[in-house]
C-alpha positions in Angstrom: 9.7 -12.6 -14.1 8.3 -13.8 -11.1 11.5 -12.4 -9.4 11.7 -8.8 -8.5 15.1 -8.3 -9.5 14.0 -9.3 -13.0 11.3 -7.1 -12.9 13.9 -4.7 -11.7 16.3 -5.6 -14.4 13.7 -4.9 -16.7 12.3 -1.6 -15.4 16.3 -0.5 -16.0 16.6 -1.8 -19.4 13.4 -0.2 -20.8 15.1 3.1 -19.5 18.7 2.6 -20.1 19.6 2.2 -16.4 21.3 -0.3 -14.3 19.8 -1.7 -11.8 22.1 -2.0 -8.7 22.1 -3.0 -5.0 21.9 -0.1 -2.3 21.5 -1.0 1.6 20.0 -4.1 -0.1 17.2 -2.8 -2.1 17.5 -2.9 -5.8 18.1 1.0 -7.0 17.4 2.2 -10.5 18.6 5.6 -10.8 16.8 8.3 -13.8 18.5 11.1 -14.7 17.0 13.9 -16.4 18.1 16.9 -18.2 14.7 18.3 -17.4 15.0 18.1 -13.6 16.8 21.3 -12.2 16.5 20.6 -8.8 13.8 18.3 -7.4 14.4 14.6 -7.0 11.5 12.1 -6.2 11.7 7.9 -5.3 8.9 5.8 -5.6 8.6 1.7 -5.7 8.1 -0.1 -8.7 8.1 -4.0 -9.8 9.9 -4.5 -7.0 12.8 -2.0 -6.8 13.1 1.7 -5.9 13.6 4.2 -9.0 14.9 7.5 -8.1 15.0 10.1 -10.4 17.7 13.2 -10.4 18.9 16.1 -12.2 21.6 14.6 -14.5 24.0 17.3 -13.7 23.9 15.5 -10.6 27.6 14.4 -9.3 27.9 10.8 -8.6 28.4 12.1 -4.6 25.2 13.8 -4.8 23.3 10.3 -7.1 24.7 8.8 -3.8 23.9 11.2 -1.2 20.3 11.5 -2.4 19.7 7.7 -3.2 20.4 7.3 0.5 18.1 9.9 1.4 15.2 9.0 -0.7 15.5 5.7 0.7 15.5 6.4 4.0 12.1 8.8 3.5 10.3 5.7 1.5 10.9 3.2 4.3 9.7 6.2 7.0 6.6 6.9 5.0 5.9 3.1 4.3 6.5 2.8 7.9 3.8 5.6 8.9 1.1 3.4 6.0 2.3 0.5 7.1 1.1 -1.0 10.4 2.5 -3.8 11.7 -0.3 -6.9 12.8 -0.5 -5.7 16.5 -1.1 -1.5 15.2 -3.5 -3.2 12.3 -5.5 -4.8 15.1 -5.6 -2.3 17.0 -6.5 0.0 13.8 -9.9 -1.8 13.6 -10.9 -2.4 17.1 -10.8 1.8 16.9 -12.9 1.6 13.7 -15.2 -0.5 14.9 -15.7 1.1 18.3 -16.0 4.2 16.4 -18.7 3.5 13.9 -20.0 0.2 14.9 -20.9 0.6 18.1 -18.5 -1.7 19.1 -20.5 -4.9 18.0 -17.7 -6.0 15.9 -14.9 -7.4 17.2 -12.1 -9.4 15.5 -10.1 -12.5 16.8 -7.5 -11.8 14.4 -6.4 -9.0 11.8 -3.5 -9.7 9.3 -1.6 -8.9 6.4 -1.7 -11.6 3.7 0.1 -11.7 0.1 -2.5 -14.7 -0.9 -5.8 -11.9 -2.2 -4.9 -11.3 -6.0 -8.0 -10.0 -6.8 -9.4 -8.9 -2.8 -8.7 -6.2 -0.8 -9.9 -7.9 2.1 -11.6 -10.9 3.5 -13.0 -12.1 6.7 -14.3 -15.1 8.0 -17.2 -14.3 10.5 -17.1 -17.5 12.7 -13.9 -17.0 13.7 -13.4 -13.4 13.5 -10.5 -13.1 11.4 -9.9 -10.9 9.0 -7.4 -10.5 6.4 -6.4 -7.5 4.8 -4.5 -7.7 1.4 -1.0 -6.3 1.4 -1.6 -4.6 -1.9 -3.1 -1.8 0.6 -0.1 -1.6 2.2 1.5 2.1 1.2 -2.4 3.4 0.1 -3.6 6.2 1.7 -4.9 5.4 5.7 -8.4 6.3 4.8 -8.8 3.3 2.5 -6.8 1.0 4.8 -9.6 2.7 7.1 -12.4 1.7 4.5 -11.3 -2.0 4.0 -10.7 -2.5 7.4 -14.7 -1.4 8.4 -15.7 -3.7 5.5 -14.5 -6.6 6.8 -15.5 -5.4 10.1 -19.1 -5.2 9.2 -19.0 -8.8 7.7 -18.5 -9.7 11.8 -22.2 -8.5 11.7 -23.6 -8.9 8.8 -21.8 -11.3 6.5 -23.5 -10.8 3.3 -23.6 -7.6 1.3 -27.1 -6.9 2.0 -28.6 -3.1 2.4 -27.8 -3.8 6.6 -24.1 -4.3 5.7 -23.9 -1.5 3.5 -25.8 0.9 6.3 -22.6 -0.4 8.3 -20.1 0.3 5.8 -21.4 4.1 5.3 -21.6 4.8 8.6 -17.7 5.7 7.7 -17.7 9.0 6.0 -14.9 8.3 3.3 -16.5 5.1 2.1 -17.5 6.7 -1.5 -13.7 8.1 -1.8 -12.4 4.9 -1.1 -14.5 2.7 -3.2 -13.8 5.3 -5.9 -9.8 5.2 -4.8 -9.9 0.9 -5.3 -11.8 1.0 -8.5 -9.1 3.6 -9.9 -6.3 1.3 -9.0 -8.3 -1.7 -10.3 -8.6 0.0 -14.0 -5.1 1.3 -13.5 -3.8 -2.1 -13.4 -6.3 -3.7 -15.8 -4.7 -1.0 -18.7 
């Protein structure tokens, strides 16, 4: 099941709901008798799941599905900078925490890193950040960027490298967050 639509169908079938297309996105609506007022939405296996109270009419459902899609898109836009913004963020972090000693030539999102959060080629100054980091809190993205920036100065993971990385005050928190993600993915 590599196709996101197939994954969404599996999500919907497991919850006895139907997946449908809304504005080009696959959406599963979950109605709950336990919900009274709240509506929530999240991304799962390439689709958007919107949870609503079971008493909502079809018109209310449609209104909330579109509203939650807009909210998710806005939230992801804030947390998922484009390549230019990603490069600017990396330069800002290098100035703040690495005394401007790290100067990446390019910083890009990539989709081919299944087991790494980021990678760096010090010889060319290129940094690649896994698209799995998109949507994570900004302080986690900053940690991943700073980790890769530090490799432009210290290629290995020796004491000097970790001394640079630990200049970022959220290092331990971000590492814990990423370990939690890895643990959840394995479970």
